[in-house]
TORPA-4810 file (N, C-alpha, C, O; in nm, 3 decimals):
<nodes>
NODE_1_-2.452_-3.314_-1.656_-2.476_-3.249_-1.529_-2.609_-3.175_-1.537_-2.642_-3.117_-1.641_M
NODE_2_-2.682_-3.179_-1.433_-2.813_-3.115_-1.425_-2.798_-2.963_-1.442_-2.705_-2.904_-1.387_D
NODE_3_-2.888_-2.900_-1.517_-2.883_-2.757_-1.542_-2.891_-2.676_-1.413_-2.828_-2.570_-1.402_L
NODE_4_-2.966_-2.724_-1.316_-2.978_-2.657_-1.186_-2.842_-2.651_-1.116_-2.807_-2.550_-1.056_Y
NODE_5_-2.767_-2.759_-1.123_-2.634_-2.764_-1.058_-2.538_-2.669_-1.127_-2.460_-2.600_-1.061_I
NODE_6_-2.543_-2.665_-1.259_-2.455_-2.574_-1.335_-2.488_-2.428_-1.298_-2.397_-2.348_-1.275_I
NODE_7_-2.617_-2.395_-1.293_-2.657_-2.259_-1.255_-2.610_-2.225_-1.114_-2.560_-2.115_-1.090_D
NODE_8_-2.624_-2.318_-1.023_-2.580_-2.296_-0.885_-2.429_-2.274_-0.878_-2.383_-2.188_-0.804_A
NODE_9_-2.352_-2.352_-0.954_-2.206_-2.336_-0.957_-2.166_-2.199_-1.014_-2.075_-2.135_-0.962_L
NODE_10_-2.234_-2.155_-1.117_-2.206_-2.025_-1.178_-2.233_-1.914_-1.075_-2.152_-1.822_-1.061_V
NODE_11_-2.344_-1.922_-1.005_-2.377_-1.823_-0.902_-2.272_-1.824_-0.791_-2.231_-1.718_-0.744_V
NODE_12_-2.229_-1.941_-0.750_-2.127_-1.951_-0.644_-1.996_-1.890_-0.690_-1.933_-1.815_-0.615_I
NODE_13_-1.953_-1.921_-0.812_-1.827_-1.868_-0.864_-1.834_-1.715_-0.876_-1.740_-1.646_-0.837_V
NODE_14_-1.942_-1.664_-0.928_-1.959_-1.519_-0.942_-1.961_-1.453_-0.805_-1.901_-1.347_-0.786_I
NODE_15_-2.027_-1.515_-0.709_-2.031_-1.461_-0.572_-1.893_-1.455_-0.511_-1.857_-1.356_-0.447_S
NODE_16_-1.815_-1.559_-0.529_-1.678_-1.563_-0.476_-1.594_-1.452_-0.539_-1.518_-1.386_-0.469_I
NODE_17_-1.606_-1.433_-0.668_-1.530_-1.328_-0.738_-1.570_-1.190_-0.686_-1.483_-1.107_-0.661_I
NODE_18_-1.699_-1.165_-0.671_-1.745_-1.035_-0.621_-1.696_-1.011_-0.479_-1.650_-0.901_-0.448_V
NODE_19_-1.705_-1.110_-0.393_-1.656_-1.096_-0.255_-1.506_-1.069_-0.254_-1.459_-0.985_-0.178_I
NODE_20_-1.432_-1.140_-0.338_-1.287_-1.119_-0.345_-1.255_-0.976_-0.388_-1.166_-0.912_-0.331_W
NODE_21_-1.325_-0.925_-0.487_-1.301_-0.789_-0.537_-1.337_-0.687_-0.430_-1.266_-0.588_-0.412_I
NODE_22_-1.448_-0.709_-0.360_-1.497_-0.613_-0.262_-1.427_-0.623_-0.127_-1.437_-0.530_-0.046_M
NODE_23_-1.356_-0.733_-0.100_-1.294_-0.755_0.030_-1.209_-0.637_0.075_-1.223_-0.590_0.188_W
NODE_24_-1.122_-0.589_-0.011_-1.034_-0.478_0.025_-1.114_-0.352_0.055_-1.080_-0.278_0.147_S
NODE_25_-1.220_-0.328_-0.022_-1.303_-0.210_0.002_-1.372_-0.219_0.137_-1.387_-0.118_0.207_A
NODE_26_-1.414_-0.337_0.174_-1.484_-0.357_0.301_-1.392_-0.326_0.418_-1.437_-0.270_0.518_I
NODE_27_-1.264_-0.361_0.409_-1.173_-0.341_0.522_-1.095_-0.210_0.515_-1.016_-0.183_0.605_I
NODE_28_-1.115_-0.129_0.413_-1.048_0.001_0.415_-1.023_0.066_0.281_-1.030_0.188_0.272_G
NODE_29_-0.993_-0.010_0.177_-0.966_0.050_0.047_-0.980_-0.056_-0.061_-0.934_-0.170_-0.045_A
NODE_30_-1.042_-0.019_-0.169_-1.055_-0.112_-0.281_-0.924_-0.126_-0.355_-0.834_-0.044_-0.340_G
NODE_31_-0.914_-0.230_-0.435_-0.792_-0.254_-0.511_-0.802_-0.182_-0.644_-0.886_-0.213_-0.728_F
NODE_32_-0.714_-0.086_-0.662_-0.702_-0.015_-0.789_-0.553_0.004_-0.813_-0.491_0.091_-0.751_E
NODE_33_-0.495_-0.073_-0.902_-0.350_-0.066_-0.922_-0.303_0.075_-0.962_-0.366_0.142_-1.043_P
NODE_34_-0.192_0.116_-0.903_-0.131_0.245_-0.934_-0.040_0.226_-1.055_0.036_0.130_-1.063_T
NODE_35_-0.049_0.319_-1.150_0.032_0.308_-1.271_0.181_0.318_-1.239_0.220_0.375_-1.137_S
NODE_36_0.264_0.261_-1.326_0.410_0.266_-1.307_0.459_0.410_-1.300_0.547_0.442_-1.221_K
NODE_37_0.402_0.496_-1.382_0.440_0.637_-1.381_0.413_0.702_-1.245_0.498_0.775_-1.193_D
NODE_38_0.298_0.674_-1.187_0.264_0.730_-1.057_0.349_0.669_-0.946_0.388_0.738_-0.852_L
NODE_39_0.376_0.540_-0.956_0.464_0.475_-0.857_0.600_0.545_-0.857_0.653_0.577_-0.751_V
NODE_40_0.655_0.569_-0.975_0.783_0.638_-0.987_0.776_0.777_-0.926_0.866_0.817_-0.852_T
NODE_41_0.670_0.851_-0.956_0.655_0.986_-0.900_0.645_0.983_-0.748_0.702_1.069_-0.680_K
NODE_42_0.573_0.886_-0.694_0.560_0.875_-0.549_0.695_0.847_-0.484_0.730_0.908_-0.383_M
NODE_43_0.770_0.753_-0.542_0.899_0.716_-0.484_1.002_0.828_-0.500_1.085_0.849_-0.411_L
NODE_44_0.997_0.899_-0.611_1.088_1.012_-0.630_1.054_1.126_-0.535_1.144_1.191_-0.481_E
NODE_45_0.925_1.152_-0.514_0.884_1.257_-0.422_0.934_1.226_-0.280_0.975_1.316_-0.207_M
NODE_46_0.931_1.099_-0.243_0.978_1.057_-0.111_1.130_1.051_-0.103_1.186_1.031_0.005_A
NODE_47_1.197_1.067_-0.216_1.343_1.059_-0.224_1.395_0.926_-0.168_1.488_0.923_-0.088_E
NODE_48_1.332_0.819_-0.213_1.369_0.684_-0.168_1.510_0.651_-0.215_1.547_0.680_-0.329_I
NODE_49_1.587_0.589_-0.127_1.724_0.549_-0.160_1.761_0.421_-0.089_1.679_0.362_-0.018_G
NODE_50_1.885_0.377_-0.107_1.931_0.250_-0.051_1.925_0.240_0.102_1.921_0.129_0.155_P
NODE_51_1.924_0.352_0.171_1.920_0.348_0.318_1.777_0.345_0.372_1.757_0.338_0.494_D
NODE_52_1.679_0.349_0.285_1.540_0.356_0.329_1.477_0.219_0.351_1.514_0.119_0.290_D
NODE_53_1.380_0.219_0.442_1.292_0.105_0.465_1.152_0.157_0.435_1.093_0.230_0.514_V
NODE_54_1.100_0.117_0.322_0.970_0.163_0.276_0.862_0.063_0.316_0.879_-0.058_0.300_L
NODE_55_0.753_0.114_0.368_0.634_0.033_0.395_0.523_0.080_0.302_0.493_0.199_0.295_Y
NODE_56_0.464_-0.013_0.231_0.350_0.018_0.146_0.227_-0.043_0.213_0.213_-0.165_0.218_D
NODE_57_0.139_0.042_0.263_0.021_-0.004_0.336_-0.093_-0.026_0.237_-0.135_0.065_0.166_L
NODE_58_-0.142_-0.150_0.234_-0.239_-0.188_0.133_-0.166_-0.209_0.002_-0.198_-0.146_-0.099_G
NODE_59_-0.068_-0.297_0.004_0.029_-0.308_-0.105_-0.023_-0.375_-0.232_0.048_-0.380_-0.332_S
NODE_60_-0.145_-0.427_-0.231_-0.203_-0.482_-0.352_-0.117_-0.589_-0.415_-0.088_-0.691_-0.353_G
NODE_61_-0.077_-0.565_-0.539_0.003_-0.664_-0.612_0.153_-0.646_-0.592_0.232_-0.716_-0.656_D
NODE_62_0.195_-0.556_-0.504_0.336_-0.541_-0.468_0.418_-0.452_-0.559_0.540_-0.448_-0.546_G
NODE_63_0.354_-0.381_-0.650_0.432_-0.305_-0.749_0.517_-0.194_-0.687_0.627_-0.168_-0.737_R
NODE_64_0.471_-0.129_-0.582_0.552_-0.024_-0.518_0.671_-0.087_-0.446_0.782_-0.035_-0.454_I
NODE_65_0.649_-0.197_-0.378_0.757_-0.268_-0.310_0.863_-0.309_-0.411_0.982_-0.286_-0.389_V
NODE_66_0.821_-0.367_-0.521_0.915_-0.414_-0.624_0.994_-0.297_-0.682_1.116_-0.306_-0.696_I
NODE_67_0.927_-0.189_-0.715_0.994_-0.073_-0.775_1.093_-0.009_-0.676_1.202_0.031_-0.715_E
NODE_68_1.054_0.000_-0.549_1.142_0.060_-0.448_1.273_-0.018_-0.436_1.379_0.042_-0.419_A
NODE_69_1.265_-0.150_-0.443_1.383_-0.233_-0.430_1.465_-0.232_-0.560_1.585_-0.208_-0.557_V
NODE_70_1.399_-0.259_-0.672_1.471_-0.273_-0.799_1.532_-0.143_-0.849_1.646_-0.142_-0.896_K
NODE_71_1.458_-0.033_-0.841_1.505_0.092_-0.901_1.574_0.187_-0.804_1.652_0.273_-0.846_S
NODE_72_1.547_0.172_-0.675_1.601_0.267_-0.578_1.690_0.202_-0.473_1.752_0.272_-0.393_Y
NODE_73_1.697_0.069_-0.472_1.784_-0.003_-0.380_1.737_-0.007_-0.236_1.812_-0.049_-0.148_G
NODE_74_1.615_0.036_-0.210_1.562_0.038_-0.074_1.524_-0.102_-0.029_1.513_-0.194_-0.110_A
NODE_75_1.504_-0.118_0.100_1.436_-0.236_0.153_1.289_-0.199_0.158_1.256_-0.082_0.178_S
NODE_76_1.201_-0.297_0.141_1.059_-0.263_0.135_0.973_-0.374_0.192_1.003_-0.493_0.179_A
NODE_77_0.865_-0.332_0.257_0.767_-0.423_0.316_0.630_-0.379_0.270_0.592_-0.263_0.283_V
NODE_78_0.556_-0.474_0.216_0.417_-0.447_0.181_0.327_-0.515_0.282_0.357_-0.625_0.329_G
NODE_79_0.218_-0.450_0.315_0.119_-0.510_0.405_-0.013_-0.511_0.330_-0.064_-0.407_0.288_I
NODE_80_-0.069_-0.631_0.316_-0.190_-0.650_0.237_-0.283_-0.746_0.308_-0.238_-0.847_0.362_E
NODE_81_-0.412_-0.715_0.309_-0.511_-0.798_0.378_-0.567_-0.909_0.289_-0.619_-1.008_0.341_A
NODE_82_-0.558_-0.893_0.159_-0.616_-0.992_0.067_-0.518_-1.107_0.045_-0.411_-1.085_-0.011_D
NODE_83_-0.552_-1.228_0.089_-0.457_-1.339_0.078_-0.418_-1.374_-0.065_-0.307_-1.421_-0.088_P
NODE_84_-0.506_-1.353_-0.159_-0.472_-1.383_-0.299_-0.371_-1.283_-0.352_-0.277_-1.321_-0.423_I
NODE_85_-0.387_-1.156_-0.318_-0.290_-1.055_-0.360_-0.156_-1.074_-0.288_-0.050_-1.047_-0.345_R
NODE_86_-0.162_-1.120_-0.164_-0.037_-1.150_-0.091_0.039_-1.261_-0.164_0.159_-1.249_-0.186_V
NODE_87_-0.030_-1.367_-0.199_0.033_-1.477_-0.271_0.091_-1.428_-0.404_0.205_-1.458_-0.437_L
NODE_88_0.013_-1.352_-0.478_0.059_-1.297_-0.606_0.184_-1.211_-0.586_0.282_-1.223_-0.661_W
NODE_89_0.181_-1.125_-0.484_0.295_-1.038_-0.456_0.420_-1.117_-0.420_0.529_-1.087_-0.467_S
NODE_90_0.402_-1.217_-0.337_0.518_-1.299_-0.296_0.578_-1.371_-0.416_0.700_-1.384_-0.425_R
NODE_91_0.495_-1.418_-0.505_0.545_-1.480_-0.629_0.622_-1.377_-0.711_0.727_-1.409_-0.767_I
NODE_92_0.570_-1.254_-0.717_0.639_-1.147_-0.792_0.774_-1.112_-0.731_0.870_-1.088_-0.803_S
NODE_93_0.781_-1.110_-0.598_0.910_-1.084_-0.533_1.010_-1.193_-0.568_1.126_-1.164_-0.598_L
NODE_94_0.965_-1.317_-0.565_1.051_-1.430_-0.601_1.093_-1.421_-0.747_1.211_-1.438_-0.779_F
NODE_95_0.998_-1.392_-0.836_1.026_-1.380_-0.979_1.129_-1.271_-1.006_1.214_-1.285_-1.094_Y
NODE_96_1.121_-1.162_-0.930_1.214_-1.050_-0.948_1.343_-1.066_-0.868_1.429_-0.978_-0.870_N
NODE_97_1.356_-1.179_-0.797_1.476_-1.210_-0.717_1.510_-1.101_-0.617_1.627_-1.064_-0.602_S
NODE_98_1.409_-1.050_-0.547_1.432_-0.943_-0.450_1.383_-0.980_-0.311_1.369_-0.892_-0.225_I
NODE_99_1.355_-1.107_-0.287_1.301_-1.145_-0.156_1.400_-1.123_-0.042_1.359_-1.125_0.074_Q
NODE_100_1.528_-1.100_-0.072_1.626_-1.071_0.033_1.611_-0.927_0.086_1.652_-0.899_0.198_D
NODE_101_1.553_-0.837_0.006_1.536_-0.697_0.047_1.389_-0.657_0.060_1.358_-0.539_0.078_K
NODE_102_1.300_-0.754_0.051_1.159_-0.720_0.054_1.076_-0.833_0.111_1.118_-0.949_0.113_S
NODE_103_0.958_-0.798_0.158_0.864_-0.900_0.203_0.723_-0.843_0.195_0.702_-0.721_0.196_K
NODE_104_0.629_-0.933_0.187_0.488_-0.897_0.188_0.427_-0.965_0.311_0.435_-1.086_0.326_I
NODE_105_0.367_-0.885_0.396_0.299_-0.937_0.515_0.150_-0.945_0.487_0.091_-0.857_0.425_R
NODE_106_0.091_-1.053_0.534_-0.053_-1.070_0.522_-0.117_-1.023_0.650_-0.083_-1.071_0.758_W
NODE_107_-0.210_-0.931_0.641_-0.283_-0.886_0.758_-0.332_-0.744_0.744_-0.313_-0.679_0.642_G
NODE_108_-0.395_-0.699_0.849_-0.449_-0.564_0.856_-0.337_-0.471_0.903_-0.279_-0.494_1.010_N
NODE_109_-0.305_-0.369_0.826_-0.192_-0.283_0.862_-0.215_-0.208_0.993_-0.119_-0.161_1.053_F
NODE_110_-0.339_-0.195_1.038_-0.363_-0.133_1.168_-0.306_-0.218_1.281_-0.279_-0.168_1.390_F
NODE_111_-0.288_-0.348_1.255_-0.237_-0.440_1.356_-0.091_-0.479_1.334_-0.041_-0.570_1.400_N
NODE_112_-0.023_-0.413_1.243_0.115_-0.446_1.210_0.210_-0.338_1.263_0.176_-0.220_1.265_Q
NODE_113_0.326_-0.379_1.305_0.430_-0.288_1.353_0.502_-0.227_1.233_0.553_-0.298_1.147_D
NODE_114_0.504_-0.095_1.227_0.571_-0.026_1.114_0.678_0.071_1.163_0.720_0.159_1.089_I
NODE_115_0.722_0.055_1.288_0.810_0.155_1.349_0.947_0.169_1.283_1.013_0.272_1.301_K
NODE_116_0.992_0.069_1.207_1.123_0.082_1.144_1.117_0.148_1.007_1.218_0.157_0.938_D
NODE_117_0.999_0.195_0.966_0.985_0.262_0.835_1.056_0.397_0.835_1.050_0.472_0.933_A
NODE_118_1.122_0.426_0.725_1.172_0.561_0.700_1.082_0.631_0.599_1.088_0.753_0.583_T
NODE_119_0.998_0.552_0.531_0.902_0.606_0.434_0.781_0.513_0.429_0.793_0.391_0.444_A
NODE_120_0.666_0.573_0.406_0.541_0.498_0.395_0.468_0.548_0.271_0.457_0.668_0.248_V
NODE_121_0.418_0.454_0.190_0.334_0.491_0.077_0.196_0.431_0.098_0.180_0.325_0.158_T
NODE_122_0.096_0.503_0.047_-0.040_0.451_0.059_-0.131_0.513_-0.045_-0.114_0.627_-0.088_L
NODE_123_-0.229_0.434_-0.084_-0.338_0.475_-0.172_-0.462_0.409_-0.114_-0.507_0.305_-0.160_F
NODE_124_-0.514_0.474_-0.010_-0.625_0.416_0.064_-0.750_0.499_0.037_-0.778_0.531_-0.079_L
NODE_125_-0.823_0.533_0.138_-0.939_0.619_0.125_-0.932_0.726_0.231_-0.854_0.716_0.325_G
NODE_126_-1.013_0.830_0.217_-1.010_0.941_0.311_-1.037_0.899_0.454_-0.966_0.941_0.545_G
NODE_127_-1.138_0.816_0.475_-1.172_0.772_0.611_-1.061_0.684_0.668_-1.029_0.694_0.787_K
NODE_128_-1.002_0.599_0.585_-0.894_0.513_0.632_-0.772_0.597_0.669_-0.708_0.572_0.771_T
NODE_129_-0.739_0.696_0.587_-0.628_0.786_0.620_-0.651_0.852_0.756_-0.558_0.862_0.836_N
NODE_130_-0.772_0.898_0.781_-0.801_0.964_0.908_-0.782_0.869_1.026_-0.727_0.907_1.129_Q
NODE_131_-0.828_0.746_1.010_-0.811_0.646_1.116_-0.664_0.612_1.136_-0.622_0.576_1.247_R
NODE_132_-0.585_0.622_1.030_-0.444_0.582_1.032_-0.353_0.686_1.097_-0.243_0.653_1.140_L
NODE_133_-0.397_0.811_1.105_-0.313_0.919_1.156_-0.254_0.888_1.294_-0.134_0.906_1.315_K
NODE_134_-0.335_0.842_1.386_-0.287_0.816_1.522_-0.178_0.709_1.522_-0.078_0.723_1.593_E
NODE_135_-0.196_0.604_1.444_-0.096_0.497_1.435_0.036_0.553_1.380_0.143_0.523_1.432_K
NODE_136_0.027_0.634_1.275_0.148_0.690_1.214_0.221_0.780_1.313_0.343_0.773_1.325_L
NODE_137_0.147_0.865_1.383_0.210_0.955_1.481_0.273_0.878_1.597_0.377_0.917_1.649_E
NODE_138_0.209_0.770_1.636_0.257_0.692_1.750_0.380_0.608_1.715_0.473_0.599_1.795_K
NODE_139_0.382_0.548_1.596_0.486_0.451_1.563_0.603_0.507_1.482_0.714_0.455_1.494_E
NODE_140_0.581_0.609_1.402_0.687_0.655_1.313_0.776_0.760_1.380_0.728_0.844_1.457_L
NODE_141_0.904_0.753_1.350_1.001_0.847_1.403_0.989_0.982_1.331_0.949_0.987_1.215_K
NODE_142_1.023_1.091_1.401_1.027_1.221_1.333_1.118_1.213_1.210_1.226_1.155_1.214_P
NODE_143_1.073_1.272_1.102_1.147_1.270_0.976_1.099_1.165_0.879_1.133_1.170_0.761_G
NODE_144_1.020_1.069_0.926_0.965_0.966_0.837_0.869_1.032_0.739_0.782_1.110_0.778_T
NODE_145_0.885_1.001_0.611_0.798_1.060_0.509_0.683_0.965_0.477_0.696_0.843_0.481_V
NODE_146_0.570_1.027_0.445_0.449_0.954_0.408_0.402_1.012_0.276_0.382_1.133_0.264_I
NODE_147_0.384_0.926_0.176_0.336_0.969_0.046_0.198_0.908_0.024_0.182_0.786_0.025_V
NODE_148_0.100_0.994_0.006_-0.037_0.948_-0.014_-0.085_0.989_-0.153_-0.072_1.104_-0.193_S
NODE_149_-0.138_0.893_-0.223_-0.193_0.918_-0.356_-0.343_0.946_-0.341_-0.417_0.866_-0.285_Y
NODE_150_-0.385_1.058_-0.391_-0.522_1.111_-0.397_-0.574_1.160_-0.262_-0.622_1.273_-0.254_I
NODE_151_-0.566_1.080_-0.157_-0.631_1.113_-0.030_-0.535_1.183_0.065_-0.421_1.141_0.082_W
NODE_152_-0.585_1.291_0.126_-0.503_1.369_0.219_-0.529_1.323_0.362_-0.613_1.237_0.388_T
NODE_153_-0.455_1.384_0.454_-0.475_1.366_0.597_-0.531_1.499_0.650_-0.458_1.597_0.660_F
NODE_154_-0.657_1.500_0.683_-0.720_1.622_0.732_-0.648_1.668_0.859_-0.627_1.591_0.952_Y
NODE_155_-0.611_1.797_0.861_-0.542_1.853_0.977_-0.391_1.849_0.967_-0.322_1.914_1.046_G
NODE_156_-0.337_1.776_0.871_-0.193_1.774_0.849_-0.161_1.863_0.729_-0.243_1.879_0.638_W
NODE_157_-0.042_1.920_0.731_0.001_2.005_0.621_0.107_1.933_0.538_0.215_1.902_0.589_N
NODE_158_0.076_1.905_0.412_0.178_1.841_0.328_0.297_1.934_0.308_0.281_2.056_0.300_P
NODE_159_0.416_1.876_0.299_0.534_1.958_0.274_0.559_1.972_0.124_0.636_2.058_0.080_I
NODE_160_0.493_1.888_0.046_0.503_1.898_-0.100_0.375_1.838_-0.158_0.321_1.740_-0.107_E
NODE_161_0.329_1.900_-0.268_0.209_1.851_-0.336_0.233_1.849_-0.485_0.280_1.947_-0.543_I
NODE_162_0.202_1.737_-0.548_0.198_1.729_-0.693_0.049_1.741_-0.728_-0.024_1.642_-0.727_N
NODE_163_0.006_1.863_-0.760_-0.136_1.889_-0.783_-0.190_1.813_-0.904_-0.302_1.764_-0.902_Y
NODE_164_-0.110_1.804_-1.007_-0.154_1.738_-1.130_-0.191_1.591_-1.105_-0.293_1.543_-1.153_R
NODE_165_-0.105_1.522_-1.029_-0.127_1.379_-1.006_-0.189_1.349_-0.870_-0.217_1.233_-0.838_D
NODE_166_-0.213_1.453_-0.790_-0.274_1.439_-0.658_-0.192_1.347_-0.567_-0.243_1.252_-0.509_R
NODE_167_-0.063_1.379_-0.557_0.028_1.307_-0.469_0.071_1.404_-0.359_0.112_1.517_-0.386_I
NODE_168_0.059_1.359_-0.235_0.085_1.443_-0.119_0.198_1.384_-0.036_0.197_1.265_-0.004_Y
NODE_169_0.297_1.468_-0.001_0.409_1.425_0.080_0.399_1.490_0.219_0.388_1.612_0.232_L
NODE_170_0.404_1.406_0.320_0.400_1.449_0.459_0.527_1.404_0.527_0.594_1.311_0.483_Y
NODE_171_0.560_1.473_0.637_0.677_1.432_0.716_0.637_1.438_0.864_0.589_1.540_0.914_K
NODE_172_0.659_1.326_0.932_0.630_1.319_1.075_0.718_1.419_1.149_0.839_1.425_1.126_I
NODE_173_0.658_1.496_1.237_0.730_1.599_1.311_0.726_1.734_1.244_0.768_1.834_1.303_G
NODE_174_0.678_1.740_1.121_0.664_1.865_1.048_0.518_1.886_1.007_0.458_1.988_1.040_V
NODE_175_0.464_1.791_0.935_0.328_1.803_0.881_0.220_1.790_0.988_0.112_1.846_0.973_S
NODE_176_0.248_1.717_1.092_0.146_1.683_1.191_0.153_1.769_1.317_0.093_1.733_1.418_N
NODE_177_0.225_1.880_1.314_0.232_1.966_1.434_0.150_2.092_1.417_0.145_2.175_1.507_V
</nodes>
């Protein structure tokens, strides 16, 4: 094969990888997996249980969805914009045999219906959280808890804060009034 063609293929492959990595950042938040320890702390702070319907906005590889179902018995929905991470997550749900209590939706969470959530988890960015406030107030019922890792909601008062790990718990009808 001609050296020029090989160089061109390498550039194309590297470009595709960079675009894939940056895609989530471009639409709202980059992909940075949350550790199992932090996932557990987030779910415990939200007091997730079998009666809950958890939505993970920007669900990445599905680890919060999987943990909510397997360890806490909740139903869970992940919403992810990256089609490769959606595919990976769906395979993980199948591998863990939890597809009856969970699903991963492909798309922009700003355009998804989340009104049946009793809890929402997110690890987005400050600007994305601010844009998301109106949607959360409009669609979520009073009492719905929101757990945000690192980023706060300006103007809302968290009802609980884990300062060490920067986890913030909000409740619709309490934090946003």
